[in-house]
C-alpha positions in Angstrom: 61.2 -47.5 34.7 62.3 -46.7 31.2 59.9 -46.8 28.2 61.5 -47.9 25.0 60.2 -47.6 21.4 61.4 -49.5 18.3 61.4 -48.1 14.8 62.3 -49.9 11.6 64.7 -48.2 9.2 65.9 -49.3 5.7 69.3 -48.1 4.5 71.9 -48.9 1.8 75.6 -48.5 1.0 77.8 -49.2 -2.0 80.6 -50.2 0.4 79.3 -52.8 2.9 76.5 -54.0 5.2 78.3 -52.4 8.1 78.3 -49.1 6.4 74.7 -49.4 5.5 73.9 -50.0 9.2 76.0 -46.9 10.1 74.0 -44.9 7.5 70.7 -46.0 9.1 71.9 -45.0 12.5 73.3 -41.6 11.3 70.1 -40.8 9.5 67.9 -41.8 12.4 70.1 -39.9 14.9 69.1 -36.6 13.1 65.6 -36.8 14.5 65.6 -39.5 17.2 67.3 -39.0 20.5 68.3 -41.5 23.3 69.1 -44.4 20.9 70.0 -47.5 22.9 70.6 -50.2 20.3 70.5 -51.2 16.6 69.4 -54.7 15.6 70.1 -55.9 12.1 66.9 -57.6 11.1 67.7 -58.4 7.5 70.5 -58.0 4.9 70.3 -58.1 1.2 72.3 -56.9 -1.8 71.7 -56.1 -5.4 73.9 -57.5 -8.1 75.1 -55.9 -11.3 77.4 -57.6 -13.8 78.1 -60.5 -11.4 79.2 -58.3 -8.6 77.5 -56.8 -5.5 76.4 -53.3 -6.5 74.5 -52.2 -3.4 74.3 -53.5 0.2 71.0 -53.1 2.0 69.9 -53.5 5.6 66.7 -53.5 7.5 67.4 -52.4 11.0 65.4 -52.0 14.2 66.5 -49.0 16.3 65.5 -48.9 19.9 65.4 -45.6 21.8 64.2 -44.4 25.2 61.1 -42.3 25.3 61.4 -39.5 27.9 
């Protein structure tokens, strides 16, 4: 039986929500092993001069505890 744990990570990108999610995973992967999935819990963006300036995601990362 596998034991799984979930952490919540906030990340951003000036390119896209997809890139923000990748940034969250890349950063979490530096200290968390056995990552199984990433769930995008929430998306938001900041606006500057009528254009999206920064994409933000709140993701839940699931990993196996060994």
